[in-house]
Phi, psi and omega in degrees: 000317180291319181298324179275356182058044178284144175278168176299323179295322179292318176297316179298321179296318178295314181295320177297311182300324184266008183271166178243127176247132182306321185287326186238350184087216180293125179293332177302321180292320179298313181293314180296320177299321177297315179297323182290340177291333184058024180254116186300328180290334177275325181283325187311315180299339181255001188303314181295315179300316181297317179296316180293318178298319178299316178299319179296317180298318179298314180298316181292322182295333178295340179271348184286143176285149177296342180271358182285117177256135178238160179247138180224166180177179181210148169292155185300335182294346181267358181298330175300339180281352180266135174257130183259136176230143176258132178273187181298329182262016178066013175281146179271142171227160185233141174252120181257120178270083183151174178278147181260129174292137179205162181204154173283348180248114182298333178292322178295317178298317179299317179296315181297324182280000177123004180108152186289351177258009177268136177294145179177185180234133177234151177215160178266132178254114180263119184287158173234178179293336180262354182216102183240150178288158177242108180275101180254020185301328181289343180253349187290148173271357180258137349285153184296000000 
């Protein structure tokens, strides 16, 4: 947190986002579900948290090595949340309206996505100079 020069609010946003609440489950899912609605009245209660979290992710990603590969994925029930667009070369790309769970450890991602025996889709995210992963594992509340 100090190396990335995160503020207390940014650390709190990461911890909040990665926490589990008995009443609602993973707070990350609550926030992402709100973002996926693309409805400002649903997003508004989370707007400050999302803005602060975005700033924290950008700061942390600046510390990542260009060689850092992360794994990301989703359980199949989340595919309706993906919008598909075809590019000029007919390759598919996806726009995710929300933050993507990811990890440098594929086992952690499998556990987070419901366990390694749960159906889902995982992919490797190869960073570029303009798009780097943000390893917030040292601040995360996951796993509890």
